[in-house]
MIDOSE-1310 file (N, C-alpha, C; in nm, 2 decimals, decimal comma, always signed):
residues 203
mdlw	-1,36/+1,82/-1,51/-1,31/+1,78/-1,62/-1,40/+1,69/-1,63; -1,39/+1,70/-1,79/-1,51/+1,61/-1,87/-1,42/+1,46/-1,93; -1,53/+1,40/-1,95/-1,46/+1,27/-2,05/-1,34/+1,26/-2,12; -1,34/+1,36/-2,18/-1,22/+1,39/-2,27/-1,08/+1,41/-2,20
ecqq	-1,12/+1,50/-2,09/-1,01/+1,52/-2,04/-0,95/+1,45/-1,94; -1,06/+1,32/-1,89/-1,03/+1,19/-1,84/-0,96/+1,13/-1,92; -1,01/+1,09/-2,03/-0,92/+1,02/-2,14/-0,79/+1,06/-2,16; -0,75/+1,20/-2,18/-0,62/+1,19/-2,16/-0,51/+1,22/-2,03
deam	-0,61/+1,25/-1,97/-0,54/+1,19/-1,79/-0,51/+1,04/-1,79; -0,60/+0,92/-1,82/-0,56/+0,81/-1,80/-0,41/+0,78/-1,91; -0,44/+0,83/-2,04/-0,33/+0,83/-2,12/-0,19/+0,89/-2,09; -0,19/+0,96/-2,01/-0,04/+1,02/-1,96/-0,04/+0,95/-1,85
seyy	-0,10/+0,87/-1,78/-0,06/+0,80/-1,68/-0,01/+0,65/-1,72; -0,09/+0,62/-1,83/-0,02/+0,52/-1,87/+0,14/+0,55/-1,97; +0,18/+0,64/-1,97/+0,26/+0,71/-2,04/+0,38/+0,69/-1,96; +0,35/+0,77/-1,84/+0,45/+0,82/-1,73/+0,48/+0,62/-1,67
eely	+0,38/+0,60/-1,64/+0,44/+0,42/-1,58/+0,55/+0,36/-1,67; +0,50/+0,39/-1,83/+0,53/+0,32/-1,90/+0,77/+0,37/-1,91; +0,75/+0,52/-1,85/+0,86/+0,62/-1,86/+0,94/+0,54/-1,73; +0,84/+0,57/-1,63/+0,92/+0,57/-1,49/+0,93/+0,42/-1,45
ltef	+0,83/+0,33/-1,46/+0,80/+0,24/-1,36/+0,88/+0,10/-1,47; +0,82/+0,06/-1,58/+0,82/-0,06/-1,65/+0,99/-0,03/-1,69; +1,03/+0,08/-1,69/+1,15/+0,06/-1,69/+1,31/+0,02/-1,57; +1,22/+0,10/-1,51/+1,30/+0,04/-1,35/+1,26/-0,03/-1,24
rera	+1,13/-0,12/-1,31/+1,07/-0,19/-1,18/+1,18/-0,33/-1,18; +1,26/-0,36/-1,23/+1,35/-0,48/-1,16/+1,46/-0,40/-1,10; +1,51/-0,33/-1,11/+1,61/-0,24/-1,06/+1,58/-0,17/-0,92; +1,47/-0,09/-0,96/+1,36/-0,05/-0,84/+1,37/-0,13/-0,65
idef	+1,33/-0,26/-0,74/+1,30/-0,39/-0,65/+1,43/-0,44/-0,61; +1,55/-0,40/-0,64/+1,70/-0,45/-0,65/+1,72/-0,34/-0,53; +1,71/-0,25/-0,57/+1,83/-0,15/-0,48/+1,68/-0,10/-0,37; +1,57/-0,08/-0,36/+1,52/-0,04/-0,25/+1,54/-0,10/-0,12
taer	+1,55/+0,07/-0,06/+1,62/+0,04/+0,15/+1,52/+0,03/+0,18; +1,48/-0,04/+0,29/+1,37/+0,03/+0,41/+1,48/+0,18/+0,49; +1,57/+0,17/+0,52/+1,62/+0,23/+0,54/+1,61/+0,42/+0,47; +1,61/+0,41/+0,33/+1,55/+0,53/+0,24/+1,42/+0,58/+0,32
lssy	+1,32/+0,46/+0,27/+1,21/+0,47/+0,33/+1,15/+0,56/+0,43; +1,22/+0,46/+0,56/+1,23/+0,52/+0,65/+1,27/+0,64/+0,69; +1,35/+0,71/+0,61/+1,45/+0,83/+0,66/+1,37/+0,94/+0,62; +1,25/+0,90/+0,50/+1,19/+1,01/+0,39/+1,10/+1,00/+0,51
yien	+1,00/+0,88/+0,58/+0,88/+0,90/+0,66/+0,97/+1,04/+0,79; +1,06/+0,97/+0,84/+1,09/+1,08/+0,95/+1,09/+1,23/+0,89; +1,16/+1,25/+0,80/+1,21/+1,33/+0,73/+1,07/+1,43/+0,69; +0,96/+1,37/+0,67/+0,86/+1,46/+0,62/+0,72/+1,35/+0,72
ssll	+0,76/+1,39/+0,88/+0,66/+1,37/+0,97/+0,53/+1,41/+0,96; +0,51/+1,48/+0,90/+0,37/+1,54/+0,90/+0,31/+1,50/+0,74; +0,31/+1,41/+0,66/+0,28/+1,41/+0,53/+0,14/+1,40/+0,52; +0,08/+1,31/+0,60/-0,06/+1,27/+0,66/-0,12/+1,35/+0,73
adsf	-0,14/+1,52/+0,70/-0,18/+1,58/+0,80/-0,31/+1,60/+0,69; -0,26/+1,64/+0,61/-0,39/+1,67/+0,51/-0,50/+1,56/+0,47; -0,48/+1,44/+0,43/-0,50/+1,33/+0,44/-0,60/+1,30/+0,58; -0,57/+1,31/+0,68/-0,64/+1,31/+0,84/-0,73/+1,46/+0,84
sale	-0,71/+1,58/+0,74/-0,78/+1,68/+0,76/-0,92/+1,68/+0,68; -0,92/+1,58/+0,60/-0,95/+1,58/+0,49/-1,09/+1,46/+0,53; -1,05/+1,34/+0,58/-1,09/+1,26/+0,65/-1,19/+1,36/+0,78; -1,17/+1,41/+0,86/-1,21/+1,51/+0,97/-1,33/+1,58/+0,91
eakk	-1,30/+1,68/+0,73/-1,42/+1,73/+0,71/-1,49/+1,60/+0,65; -1,47/+1,54/+0,57/-1,59/+1,47/+0,60/-1,66/+1,37/+0,65; -1,60/+1,37/+0,79/-1,74/+1,35/+0,92/-1,81/+1,46/+0,92; -1,78/+1,59/+0,92/-1,84/+1,73/+0,97/-1,95/+1,71/+0,86
vssl	-1,96/+1,70/+0,74/-2,02/+1,75/+0,63/-2,12/+1,63/+0,63; -2,13/+1,51/+0,62/-2,15/+1,38/+0,59/-2,32/+1,39/+0,61; -2,34/+1,44/+0,73/-2,53/+1,45/+0,79/-2,59/+1,51/+0,68; -2,51/+1,67/+0,67/-2,57/+1,76/+0,65/-2,56/+1,73/+0,44
spts	-2,44/+1,70/+0,40/-2,43/+1,61/+0,22/-2,35/+1,53/+0,23; -2,42/+1,41/+0,21/-2,34/+1,27/+0,22/-2,30/+1,30/+0,10; -2,33/+1,32/+0,00/-2,25/+1,37/-0,14/-2,09/+1,44/-0,10; -2,10/+1,55/-0,02/-1,96/+1,60/+0,00/-1,88/+1,55/+0,10
glim	-1,95/+1,48/+0,15/-1,86/+1,37/+0,25/-1,85/+1,27/+0,18; -1,87/+1,20/+0,09/-1,84/+1,12/-0,01/-1,70/+1,15/-0,06; -1,71/+1,25/-0,13/-1,60/+1,35/-0,19/-1,47/+1,38/-0,11; -1,48/+1,41/-0,03/-1,38/+1,43/+0,10/-1,30/+1,32/+0,12
aais	-1,39/+1,24/+0,16/-1,35/+1,08/+0,20/-1,24/+1,05/+0,10; -1,29/+1,05/-0,02/-1,21/+0,96/-0,15/-1,10/+1,09/-0,15; -1,06/+1,20/-0,11/-0,96/+1,28/-0,11/-0,90/+1,23/-0,02; -0,96/+1,20/+0,07/-0,84/+1,14/+0,20/-0,78/+1,03/+0,17
ieia	-0,83/+0,90/+0,11/-0,80/+0,83/+0,08/-0,66/+0,83/-0,05; -0,66/+0,90/-0,13/-0,60/+0,97/-0,23/-0,47/+0,97/-0,19; -0,48/+1,09/-0,09/-0,37/+1,15/-0,04/-0,30/+1,01/+0,02; -0,35/+0,95/+0,16/-0,29/+0,88/+0,21/-0,24/+0,79/+0,09
lkig	-0,26/+0,75/+0,04/-0,21/+0,63/-0,05/-0,06/+0,66/-0,15; -0,11/+0,83/-0,21/-0,02/+0,88/-0,29/+0,11/+0,93/-0,26; +0,04/+0,99/-0,11/+0,14/+1,07/-0,05/+0,20/+1,00/+0,09; +0,12/+0,92/+0,07/+0,12/+0,79/+0,23/+0,23/+0,70/+0,19
llkp	+0,19/+0,64/+0,07/+0,30/+0,53/+0,06/+0,35/+0,53/-0,09; +0,27/+0,60/-0,19/+0,36/+0,58/-0,33/+0,42/+0,64/-0,34; +0,46/+0,79/-0,29/+0,57/+0,90/-0,29/+0,70/+0,80/-0,20; +0,70/+0,82/-0,07/+0,74/+0,76/-0,02/+0,84/+0,64/-0,09
ivfg	+0,80/+0,52/-0,09/+0,79/+0,42/-0,20/+0,89/+0,40/-0,32; +0,86/+0,56/-0,41/+0,95/+0,57/-0,54/+1,02/+0,62/-0,48; +1,01/+0,74/-0,34/+1,14/+0,83/-0,36/+1,26/+0,71/-0,28; +1,21/+0,59/-0,21/+1,33/+0,50/-0,18/+1,41/+0,40/-0,29
fvhs	+1,34/+0,40/-0,36/+1,39/+0,36/-0,46/+1,52/+0,44/-0,58; +1,54/+0,55/-0,57/+1,57/+0,63/-0,61/+1,68/+0,71/-0,55; +1,78/+0,68/-0,57/+1,89/+0,72/-0,52/+1,96/+0,88/-0,52; +1,92/+0,91/-0,58/+1,95/+1,12/-0,64/+1,84/+1,12/-0,55
eava	+1,84/+1,23/-0,49/+1,76/+1,34/-0,42/+1,69/+1,42/-0,49; +1,76/+1,50/-0,60/+1,71/+1,57/-0,65/+1,62/+1,49/-0,77; +1,64/+1,39/-0,84/+1,61/+1,30/-0,91/+1,45/+1,25/-0,87; +1,53/+1,19/-0,74/+1,37/+1,11/-0,65/+1,28/+1,17/-0,65
esis	+1,28/+1,31/-0,61/+1,20/+1,43/-0,57/+1,10/+1,44/-0,71; +1,17/+1,46/-0,82/+1,11/+1,51/-0,95/+1,06/+1,36/-0,99; +1,07/+1,27/-0,99/+1,03/+1,14/-1,01/+0,89/+1,10/-0,93; +0,90/+1,11/-0,79/+0,80/+1,05/-0,71/+0,68/+1,19/-0,68
ntvi	+0,77/+1,33/-0,77/+0,63/+1,42/-0,82/+0,54/+1,40/-0,92; +0,60/+1,36/-1,01/+0,55/+1,30/-1,12/+0,42/+1,20/-1,12; +0,47/+1,08/-1,04/+0,42/+0,99/-1,03/+0,28/+1,01/-0,99; +0,28/+1,07/-0,85/+0,16/+1,11/-0,80/+0,09/+1,19/-0,86
kqtg	+0,07/+1,28/-0,98/+0,01/+1,36/-1,01/-0,09/+1,26/-1,11; -0,01/+1,14/-1,12/-0,11/+1,09/-1,25/-0,24/+1,04/-1,13; -0,33/+0,98/-1,23/-0,43/+0,90/-1,18/-0,43/+0,79/-1,20; -0,52/+0,70/-1,12/-0,50/+0,55/-1,18/-0,38/+0,50/-1,06
idrf	-0,42/+0,52/-0,96/-0,28/+0,43/-0,93/-0,28/+0,28/-0,90; -0,40/+0,24/-0,94/-0,42/+0,09/-0,94/-0,30/+0,02/-1,08; -0,24/+0,13/-1,13/-0,11/+0,10/-1,23/-0,01/+0,11/-1,15; +0,03/+0,12/-1,01/+0,10/+0,10/-0,95/+0,12/-0,01/-0,86
kall	+0,00/-0,07/-0,88/-0,04/-0,19/-0,77/+0,09/-0,30/-0,74; +0,07/-0,33/-0,86/+0,24/-0,46/-0,86/+0,33/-0,41/-0,76; +0,37/-0,24/-0,81/+0,50/-0,25/-0,76/+0,50/-0,19/-0,59; +0,36/-0,13/-0,55/+0,37/-0,13/-0,36/+0,36/-0,25/-0,35
vtll	+0,26/-0,37/-0,37/+0,27/-0,48/-0,31/+0,41/-0,60/-0,31; +0,48/-0,57/-0,44/+0,63/-0,63/-0,44/+0,72/-0,59/-0,28; +0,70/-0,43/-0,31/+0,83/-0,37/-0,23/+0,77/-0,35/-0,05; +0,61/-0,30/-0,05/+0,59/-0,33/+0,07/+0,59/-0,44/+0,12
kdis	+0,57/-0,63/+0,08/+0,60/-0,78/+0,07/+0,73/-0,78/+0,17; +0,85/-0,66/+0,12/+0,95/-0,70/+0,09/+1,01/-0,61/+0,26; +0,92/-0,52/+0,30/+1,00/-0,48/+0,41/+0,91/-0,53/+0,53; +0,78/-0,60/+0,52/+0,65/-0,58/+0,61/+0,61/-0,68/+0,58
qvdi	+0,53/-0,75/+0,67/+0,43/-0,84/+0,64/+0,29/-0,81/+0,61; +0,29/-0,71/+0,53/+0,17/-0,61/+0,50/+0,18/-0,64/+0,36; +0,03/-0,72/+0,31/+0,03/-0,74/+0,12/-0,11/-0,65/+0,10; -0,07/-0,53/+0,02/-0,21/-0,47/+0,03/-0,28/-0,51/-0,08
atyk	-0,27/-0,62/-0,14/-0,36/-0,70/-0,23/-0,48/-0,75/-0,12; -0,44/-0,83/-0,05/-0,52/-0,89/+0,01/-0,57/-0,87/+0,18; -0,50/-0,78/+0,24/-0,57/-0,67/+0,33/-0,66/-0,64/+0,34; -0,74/-0,66/+0,46/-0,88/-0,63/+0,46/-0,94/-0,58/+0,58
rsgl	-1,05/-0,54/+0,57/-1,08/-0,50/+0,72/-1,18/-0,59/+0,77; -1,15/-0,61/+0,91/-1,21/-0,67/+1,00/-1,34/-0,75/+0,97; -1,34/-0,88/+0,96/-1,49/-0,94/+0,91/-1,55/-0,95/+0,76; -1,48/-0,85/+0,68/-1,52/-0,84/+0,57/-1,41/-0,90/+0,42
qlsl	-1,48/-0,96/+0,37/-1,47/-1,03/+0,26/-1,36/-0,97/+0,14; -1,40/-0,84/+0,13/-1,36/-0,80/-0,01/-1,22/-0,67/+0,04; -1,10/-0,73/-0,02/-1,02/-0,62/+0,01/-0,99/-0,45/+0,04; -0,94/-0,45/+0,11/-0,92/-0,26/+0,14/-0,88/-0,22/-0,01
wder	-0,76/-0,27/-0,06/-0,79/-0,24/-0,23/-0,91/-0,18/-0,28; -0,98/-0,32/-0,30/-1,06/-0,32/-0,39/-1,20/-0,21/-0,35; -1,19/-0,21/-0,18/-1,33/-0,06/-0,16/-1,25/+0,02/-0,19; -1,11/+0,01/-0,19/-1,09/+0,19/-0,22/-1,13/+0,21/-0,34
gkvq	-1,07/+0,09/-0,44/-1,16/+0,11/-0,59/-1,30/+0,14/-0,61; -1,39/+0,06/-0,52/-1,55/+0,11/-0,51/-1,58/+0,28/-0,47; -1,46/+0,32/-0,39/-1,50/+0,45/-0,36/-1,50/+0,54/-0,46; -1,35/+0,52/-0,52/-1,31/+0,60/-0,66/-1,42/+0,59/-0,75
klrn	-1,50/+0,49/-0,78/-1,60/+0,47/-0,87/-1,72/+0,54/-0,86; -1,74/+0,56/-0,65/-1,86/+0,67/-0,70/-1,81/+0,80/-0,67; -1,68/+0,76/-0,61/-1,64/+0,96/-0,68/-1,67/+1,02/-0,79; -1,65/+0,91/-0,89/-1,64/+0,91/-1,05/-1,78/+0,99/-1,13
mish	-1,83/+0,88/-1,04/-2,03/+0,89/-1,08/-2,05/+1,07/-1,01; -1,98/+1,09/-0,91/-2,07/+1,24/-0,84/-2,01/+1,33/-0,97; -1,86/+1,31/-1,01/-1,76/+1,44/-1,06/-1,81/+1,40/-1,22; -1,84/+1,31/-1,24/-1,83/+1,34/-1,43/-1,98/+1,28/-1,46
kgtl	-2,12/+1,25/-1,36/-2,25/+1,25/-1,40/-2,37/+1,32/-1,30; -2,27/+1,40/-1,20/-2,35/+1,43/-1,06/-2,45/+1,35/-1,02; -2,42/+1,21/-1,00/-2,49/+1,15/-0,87/-2,46/+1,20/-0,80; -2,55/+1,17/-0,70/-2,57/+1,22/-0,54/-2,53/+1,12/-0,46
ssaq	-2,46/+1,10/-0,37/-2,46/+1,01/-0,32/-2,51/+0,95/-0,18; -2,56/+0,82/-0,14/-2,60/+0,81/-0,04/-2,56/+0,83/+0,09; -2,62/+0,81/+0,22/-2,57/+0,81/+0,34/-2,50/+0,69/+0,39; -2,53/+0,57/+0,30/-2,48/+0,45/+0,32/-2,34/+0,44/+0,21
dcqf	-2,32/+0,52/+0,12/-2,22/+0,48/+0,04/-2,16/+0,65/+0,12; -2,17/+0,70/+0,16/-2,06/+0,81/+0,23/-2,00/+0,78/+0,35; -2,05/+0,70/+0,42/-2,05/+0,60/+0,57/-1,88/+0,53/+0,49; -1,93/+0,46/+0,45/-1,88/+0,34/+0,37/-1,71/+0,37/+0,28
aidv	-1,74/+0,52/+0,26/-1,62/+0,58/+0,22/-1,51/+0,63/+0,32; -1,59/+0,69/+0,41/-1,54/+0,71/+0,52/-1,44/+0,62/+0,61; -1,55/+0,47/+0,65/-1,46/+0,39/+0,70/-1,37/+0,31/+0,63; -1,33/+0,36/+0,51/-1,25/+0,30/+0,40/-1,09/+0,38/+0,44
aeei	-1,16/+0,52/+0,42/-1,02/+0,61/+0,49/-0,96/+0,62/+0,63; -1,08/+0,59/+0,71/-1,03/+0,56/+0,84/-0,96/+0,41/+0,84; -0,95/+0,31/+0,77/-0,89/+0,17/+0,78/-0,75/+0,19/+0,74; -0,75/+0,32/+0,62/-0,59/+0,33/+0,58/-0,52/+0,38/+0,67
lngl	-0,59/+0,49/+0,74/-0,50/+0,59/+0,77/-0,49/+0,55/+0,95; -0,56/+0,47/+1,01/-0,57/+0,40/+1,14/-0,52/+0,25/+1,14; -0,52/+0,22/+1,02/-0,50/+0,03/+1,02/-0,36/+0,04/+0,91; -0,39/+0,03/+0,81/-0,30/-0,01/+0,73/-0,16/+0,03/+0,69
lpnv	-0,18/+0,20/+0,70/-0,05/+0,29/+0,72/+0,00/+0,24/+0,83; -0,01/+0,26/+0,97/+0,02/+0,21/+1,08/+0,08/+0,12/+1,07; +0,06/-0,01/+1,01/+0,14/-0,15/+1,01/+0,23/-0,15/+0,92; +0,23/-0,08/+0,85/+0,35/-0,03/+0,75/+0,44/+0,06/+0,81
lssl	+0,41/+0,16/+0,84/+0,50/+0,23/+0,96/+0,58/+0,18/+1,06; +0,51/+0,05/+1,11/+0,54/-0,06/+1,26/+0,66/-0,11/+1,18; +0,67/-0,16/+1,08/+0,76/-0,24/+1,02/+0,86/-0,22/+1,02; +0,87/-0,03/+0,99/+1,02/+0,05/+0,96/+1,08/+0,06/+1,09
glrl	+0,95/+0,04/+1,21/+1,00/+0,08/+1,34/+0,97/+0,22/+1,39; +0,84/+0,27/+1,30/+0,79/+0,41/+1,34/+0,62/+0,38/+1,39; +0,58/+0,48/+1,42/+0,45/+0,51/+1,42/+0,34/+0,62/+1,41; +0,26/+0,66/+1,47/+0,16/+0,75/+1,45/+0,15/+0,82/+1,57
qnkv	+0,17/+0,92/+1,61/+0,13/+0,97/+1,74/+0,10/+1,12/+1,69; -0,06/+1,11/+1,71/-0,12/+1,26/+1,73/-0,07/+1,28/+1,58; -0,12/+1,22/+1,48/-0,11/+1,24/+1,32/+0,04/+1,29/+1,28; +0,11/+1,25/+1,37/+0,27/+1,31/+1,33/+0,36/+1,19/+1,37
ive	+0,38/+1,12/+1,22/+0,52/+1,06/+1,24/+0,67/+1,03/+1,30; +0,66/+0,97/+1,42/+0,78/+0,95/+1,50/+0,79/+0,81/+1,51; +0,95/+0,80/+1,56/+1,03/+0,66/+1,59/+0,97/+0,64/+1,76
């Protein structure tokens, strides 16, 4: 993807945020239900499988190619947040099944998950004690959300400039992906009475 395509993709992301989220934000917060969110997770219990697979691949290739490892870790992070959090939450506040599927699929195709941060923060805090704006890895000052942003920038430098990753940056990306999959998401699931067992969501 070249710079022009990236700019067009960014413009489309802004358009869909205006179309689907700004218009429905207040109603979404009022109508969102933890029951629908929980139901979605139960019905799609393996939705994190691809994210776990990407993380495992990142670990496998990291010693041979830190650049490839970082890309796979970034993919794992993106899948975990878009498929593991954003899509279920969007699905949770749209009460027509057909419309919910259409809108949630449209939303996750857009780049720039930062555009949905306010919605994620508000709804997650409503159903759990998890605040993705301040959630941090143990002993660190930077929030996990900001660390995710740093990984995304590193990935973009690889994709758009051909920059090679250091082993340190690769491990950083892997650590962030690990925390999202094994720390952040399990905390969210726990607030719904759910848990991860062998990478599958169970009651």
